[in-house]
C-alpha positions in Angstrom: 0.1 -0.1 0.2 1.2 3.8 -0.3 0.3 6.9 1.1 -1.4 9.9 -0.5 -2.0 13.1 1.0 -4.4 16.7 1.2 -3.6 19.6 2.9 -5.9 22.5 4.1 -4.1 25.4 4.4 -4.3 28.5 6.4 -2.9 32.0 7.2 -3.5 33.3 10.5 -7.2 33.1 10.6 -8.1 32.4 7.1 -8.4 29.1 5.9 -7.2 29.5 2.3 -8.2 26.2 0.8 -7.1 22.7 -0.1 -5.0 21.0 -2.2 -4.4 17.1 -3.0 -4.7 14.1 -3.6 -0.9 13.5 -4.1 1.0 10.8 -3.4 4.4 10.7 -1.8 7.1 8.1 -1.4 7.0 7.7 2.4 4.5 5.6 4.0 4.6 7.1 7.6 2.1 9.8 8.5 4.3 11.3 10.5 6.9 11.8 7.8 6.0 15.6 6.6 9.2 16.4 4.5 7.6 15.4 0.8 4.0 16.8 1.9 6.1 20.7 2.6 8.3 20.2 -0.4 5.0 19.9 -2.7 3.0 22.3 -1.0 5.9 24.9 -1.1 6.1 23.7 -5.0 2.4 24.2 -5.9 1.9 27.3 -3.6 5.3 29.3 -4.2 5.7 30.1 -0.4 7.1 28.4 2.8 4.6 26.4 5.0 4.7 24.2 7.9 2.9 21.4 8.7 1.1 22.2 11.8 -0.8 18.5 12.6 -2.6 15.6 11.0 -6.1 15.7 10.4 -7.6 12.3 9.4 -6.4 9.3 7.8 -8.5 6.9 5.3 -7.7 3.5 4.9 -4.4 3.1 6.8 -3.4 1.5 9.6 -0.2 1.3 12.4 1.1 4.9 11.3 1.3 4.4 7.6 -0.3 4.4 4.2 -3.9 5.3 3.3 -4.8 9.1 2.4 -3.6 11.1 5.1 -5.0 14.7 5.3 -3.0 17.1 7.0 -3.2 21.2 8.2 -0.8 23.7 7.3 0.4 27.0 7.8 1.3 29.6 5.0 4.2 31.7 6.3 2.4 34.2 3.6 -0.7 34.4 1.3 0.1 32.2 -2.0 -1.3 33.9 -4.9 -4.8 33.2 -5.5 -6.1 30.4 -7.5 -3.7 27.7 -6.5 -6.1 25.8 -3.8 -9.2 24.2 -4.4 -12.4 25.7 -2.5 -14.6 23.8 -0.5 -16.0 23.8 3.1 -13.1 23.6 5.7 -13.7 21.0 8.3 -15.5 21.8 11.4 -13.0 23.0 14.1 -9.9 23.6 11.7 -9.2 26.7 13.3 -10.4 25.7 16.8 -8.2 25.9 19.9 -5.3 27.9 20.9 -4.5 30.5 18.0 -0.8 30.7 19.1 -0.4 27.1 18.2 -1.5 27.4 14.7 0.6 30.8 14.0 3.8 30.4 12.1 6.5 32.6 13.3 8.0 35.0 11.1 11.4 33.6 10.6 13.4 33.6 7.5 13.5 30.2 6.2 17.3 30.4 5.8 17.8 30.9 9.4 16.2 27.5 10.0 17.9 25.6 7.4 17.6 21.7 7.7 15.8 22.2 10.9 12.6 23.6 9.3 11.5 19.8 8.6 12.1 19.0 12.1 10.4 22.0 13.5 7.3 21.2 11.4 7.5 17.0 12.7 7.5 18.7 16.3 4.8 20.8 15.8 2.9 18.0 14.6 3.9 15.4 17.2 3.2 18.3 19.9 0.0 19.1 18.3 -1.4 15.5 18.7 0.0 15.1 22.5 -1.7 18.0 23.3 -5.0 16.5 21.6 -4.6 13.2 23.2 -4.2 14.7 26.6 -7.2 16.9 26.4 -9.5 14.0 25.0 -8.1 11.6 27.9 -9.4 14.8 30.2 -12.6 15.1 28.6 -13.4 11.7 29.0 -12.2 11.5 32.7 -14.3 14.3 33.5 
């Protein structure tokens, strides 16, 4: 099996649209380097993958169709993203966790991929903690 990807793209408090599906070579959901690369190629701006939203058809952390939430560092040209109703709750939660810092990409170098993966992991861990707290309350 393989992995395909879609991504909802935001900029601050604005949902800009969605792109995908497109194939990636790495089956693991946590691996977002190719996702970032494809989004930056299509949009012409730097992006950070913030979190994994949904997976259809995969299991064990791999394969299937993964949908991510990505933040554009600046607004891309119009018409590059599909326009349809965004998933409910896409912009829910702490806005500071969704905002991409305005750091020159050259200052991050290879660490940009690591920071994107870390942001995804932290967002997922935060969601799990809050879900468990809600379930036990």
